[in-house]
N, C-alpha and C positions, 0 to 999 in steps of 0.2 A: 505493500499500500504506502509506496514512497516513491515521489515521481520527482524526475530532474529537471527542470528550468532552468536554461541558459540565459545568461546577462546577457543582454545584448548592449548595453549601456557601457560597461566595464569594457567587454572582451575577455574576460579573465574565465578562469577555471567552473566550472558546470556549481551553482545552488541545490543544493540540499532541500528541499521543503519537505516535512515529516506532516502527513495528517494523520496519525494512527490517534494523537494526542486529541486531536478535534473529533475525530470521528465517536472515541467511547464519551469526550465530554457532550457533544451534542446527540449520541444514543441515550445517556441519562439525561439531560434536559428535555429531553421532546418525553421521555419516555415519566419520569416525573411529574411535568406540569401535566401530561392529560392523565394519569394516577391520582394530581393534585384534583382535579377538576370534576373526576370523577366522584372522590370524595366528595367535595360540596355539591355535587347532584343529588348522591345518595344522603347524605344528611337531610336536606328539602325533604324526599321520598320518604325518611324517616318521619321527618314532621307531619306531613300528608296520612301515613300510615297512623301514624300514634291517631290522631284528630278523626278516622275515617273508621276504623277498626279491622278487625281481620275478615268480616262478613262472609263467611262460607270456608276459610282457606284454611286447612287441616296445619294445624300450629306444628307438629311434631318434624314436619316434611318439610317445612317450614323452616324449624331448627335449626334440621337438617344440612338443609341448603343453605345458608347463611353459611354453617361453619365452614362447609368445603367451600363455599364463593368467596369465604375473608380468606379462607390457608389458601387459595388463587391468587389473591390481591397481594394479599402482606408479599409472599415468593416473589411477585413480578416487582415487588416494591423494594427486595431486597436487590433481588438479580439489577434493578436500576440504581441501586447506592453503591454497589458492588464493580459496576459500569465506569461511576464518577471515582471512586479511586482507585480502579485500573488508570484511567488515565491523570490521574492526580499524579500516582508514581510516574507514571513513563514521562511527564512531561519536569520534574524533579528531577529524575534521573539524566534526563537530556538537558538539564538546566534552558527549557524551554518557558515560556506561560503560560499559565492554567487556569485561562479565563471559562471555559466552555465548562471545561473538569469541575470547577470549583463551583459554577453557579448549578450544574448537574448534581453537584453531593447536597448539594445544600436545599435542593426544590425535592428530590427525591426525599430528606430526611426531612421536611416537612409535609410531605407526601403519606409517608410511611406512619408519622405522629397522627395525621389526620386522619386515616384509616384505620390506625387502632382504637382513635375516640370517637368515629363512626361505629365501628366492626361493634364494639362494646355497650353506643347507644343500641345498635338493631338488636342486637341480641338481648337488651334490658326489655326490650319493646316487645320483643314476641314472648319472652318469659312471663310479662305480667298477662302475657292472651292468654296464655297455657291454661286450660281446666288443673 
């Protein structure tokens, strides 16, 4: 994933531009951003679910689905966080700027905290509706 760009102005040797750092950081930033948006939308759905009630939904299946879904989303959050950390480490090793990996790591961290909070809220709501 390395690209060689020849400097036309100086006429000197090729300049090597590393793209790996940006790829890891951008993947982490995009995943973390979309996961954060998903947490906010799920929080609104939790509020609507709490105010309207279950209305015919089997709560035992809803609880099981909630646990499985939250495990998958937290897993994606952890992967996103690891992508950012990987880009950050690579930037430090190559002494390059780490703007995208740092932003991705922070966004993924906030998304993970958000999903833990939203998940606990949803589990509490479903548990309150159980007979």
